[in-house]
C-alpha positions in Angstrom: -23.8 -154.7 52.7 -21.7 -152.9 55.0 -20.5 -149.4 55.4 -16.7 -148.2 55.1 -16.8 -147.5 58.6 -18.2 -150.8 59.7 -15.4 -152.1 57.8 -12.9 -150.1 59.8 -14.7 -151.6 62.7 -14.0 -155.1 61.5 -9.8 -154.3 60.4 -9.6 -153.0 64.0 -11.1 -156.0 65.5 -8.7 -158.3 63.4 -5.7 -156.0 64.2 -6.9 -156.0 68.0 -7.3 -160.1 68.1 -4.1 -160.5 66.3 -1.7 -158.8 68.5 -2.5 -161.6 71.4 -1.7 -164.6 69.0 0.0 -165.6 66.3 -3.1 -166.8 64.2 -4.5 -165.1 61.2 -7.6 -163.5 60.8 -9.6 -163.1 57.4 -13.2 -162.3 57.0 -15.5 -162.4 53.7 -19.3 -161.7 52.8 -21.3 -162.1 50.4 -24.6 -161.0 48.9 -25.0 -164.5 47.8 -22.8 -167.2 45.9 -24.7 -168.0 43.1 -27.8 -166.7 40.9 -29.8 -170.3 41.2 -31.0 -169.1 37.4 -31.6 -172.6 36.4 -34.0 -172.8 39.8 -37.0 -171.1 38.5 -36.4 -173.0 35.2 -36.7 -176.4 37.1 -39.9 -175.0 38.8 -41.6 -173.6 35.9 -41.0 -177.0 34.3 -42.7 -178.8 37.0 -45.9 -176.8 36.9 -45.9 -176.8 33.2 -45.9 -180.3 33.2 -48.4 -180.8 35.9 -50.4 -178.7 34.2 -52.7 -180.2 31.5 -54.2 -183.5 33.7 -56.3 -181.4 35.6 -57.4 -179.6 32.3 -57.8 -182.8 30.6 -60.4 -183.6 33.3 -62.1 -180.8 34.6 -62.6 -179.0 31.3 -63.5 -179.9 27.5 -61.0 -177.3 26.2 -59.0 -178.6 23.2 -55.2 -180.1 23.4 -54.3 -177.1 21.4 -55.8 -175.1 23.8 -54.5 -177.2 26.9 -50.9 -176.6 25.2 -50.8 -172.7 25.1 -52.0 -173.0 28.6 -49.1 -174.6 29.7 -46.7 -172.9 27.4 -48.2 -169.6 29.0 -47.9 -170.9 32.8 -44.3 -172.1 32.4 -43.3 -168.3 30.8 -45.1 -167.1 33.9 -44.3 -169.0 36.3 -40.3 -168.9 35.2 -40.7 -165.0 34.7 -42.2 -164.4 38.8 -39.7 -167.2 40.5 -37.0 -165.5 38.9 -37.3 -162.3 41.0 -34.7 -162.5 43.8 -37.1 -162.3 46.5 -38.6 -166.1 45.6 -36.3 -167.4 43.6 -34.0 -167.6 46.7 -37.0 -169.3 48.5 -37.7 -172.0 46.3 -33.9 -173.0 46.1 -33.7 -176.1 48.9 -32.0 -175.7 51.9 -28.8 -178.2 51.6 -28.4 -176.5 48.2 -27.7 -173.1 49.4 -25.6 -174.6 52.1 -23.5 -176.5 49.6 -22.7 -173.9 47.5 -22.2 -171.7 50.0 -19.7 -173.6 52.0 -17.9 -174.5 48.3 -17.6 -170.3 48.1 -15.8 -170.2 51.6 -13.6 -173.1 50.7 -12.9 -171.4 47.8 -12.0 -167.8 49.4 -9.9 -169.6 51.6 -7.8 -171.0 49.6 -8.1 -168.1 47.4 -7.1 -165.5 50.2 -4.0 -167.6 50.6 -5.2 -168.9 54.1 -3.7 -171.9 53.4 -0.3 -170.9 53.1 0.6 -169.2 56.2 3.9 -169.9 57.9 1.9 -172.0 61.1 -1.0 -173.3 59.2 -2.7 -170.7 61.7 -5.4 -169.2 59.2 -9.3 -168.8 59.8 -11.8 -167.4 57.4 -15.2 -165.8 58.7 -17.1 -166.4 56.0 -20.9 -165.3 55.9 -23.6 -165.6 52.5 -26.4 -163.0 53.0 -28.4 -164.8 50.1 -28.0 -168.6 51.5 -28.4 -166.9 55.4 -24.9 -169.1 56.0 -21.9 -168.3 57.7 -19.0 -170.6 58.6 -15.6 -171.0 60.3 -12.8 -172.3 58.5 -9.7 -172.8 60.0 -6.3 -174.4 59.1 -5.0 -177.7 59.9 -3.1 -176.5 62.5 -6.2 -175.3 64.5 -8.0 -177.7 63.6 -5.6 -180.2 65.5 -5.5 -178.5 68.5 -9.4 -177.0 68.4 -12.7 -178.9 68.4 -14.9 -177.5 65.5 -17.4 -177.1 68.4 -15.8 -174.2 69.8 -16.5 -172.0 67.1 -20.5 -172.5 67.3 -20.5 -169.1 70.0 -18.9 -167.2 67.0 -21.1 -168.4 64.7 -24.1 -168.1 66.6 -23.2 -164.7 67.3 -22.4 -163.8 63.3 -25.5 -165.3 62.6 -27.9 -163.6 64.5 -26.0 -160.3 64.0 -26.4 -160.6 60.6 -30.5 -161.4 60.7 -30.8 -158.2 62.6 -29.3 -156.3 60.0 -26.0 -155.7 61.6 -23.3 -157.8 60.0 -20.4 -155.7 61.0 -21.4 -156.6 65.3 -21.7 -159.9 64.4 -17.8 -159.9 62.8 -16.6 -157.9 65.1 -18.3 -160.3 68.0 -17.2 -163.4 66.0 -13.6 -162.1 65.8 -13.4 -161.5 69.7 -14.2 -164.8 70.7 -12.4 -166.7 67.5 -9.5 -164.3 68.6 -9.7 -165.5 72.3 -9.4 -169.2 71.1 -6.6 -168.5 69.0 -4.6 -166.9 71.5 -5.2 -169.9 74.2 -3.9 -172.3 72.1 -1.1 -169.7 69.6 0.1 -167.7 71.4 2.2 -164.3 69.3 5.9 -165.6 68.9 8.6 -163.4 69.1 9.5 -162.6 65.7 5.3 -163.0 64.7 4.2 -160.8 62.0 1.3 -160.2 60.0 1.0 -162.5 57.0 -2.7 -161.3 55.5 -4.3 -158.3 55.5 -6.8 -157.1 58.2 -9.9 -157.0 56.6 -13.6 -157.8 55.7 -13.8 -158.1 52.2 -16.9 -158.2 50.5 -18.2 -160.0 47.5 
């Protein structure tokens, strides 16, 4: 999704932002956070279950014929809706966002953002398939920074991803997050880089 040169741009933006703060920034972009394999099957089953009623009223087909049509409709619908272009469109928005949010929290823990010395880790997360982005901050940051402060950074990230320029979105979000962190968490005397400055693509 992002070229090596763009990943280098993001890493440089993280390093620049962290030079002005004791906070730690880590970025993750996911192609999608779930395959949603059961969703097309659920839709196909609903279509197949609804099909016999109109056929019983509108045709004089036998029960065997209607049953075969029901089976055929299930198979065709399941195959058609399993195509990625359709599959992600039929998943309810709330379910997509719940999956993406859960993955953002998982990455926050997996990358060690909850284990920084001053509890000042920030994860900038985006899931392209779910069209979802989130900033997850550790406890020391949440104690001082209202979550609404991140809204502008999120808006920049989402707008750039929609425009097909995810790296630009991450760079803008990093710069804005860095400014917030610098205001509340200036670099310490023995400030050290606790996390890798990179964009992880999963």
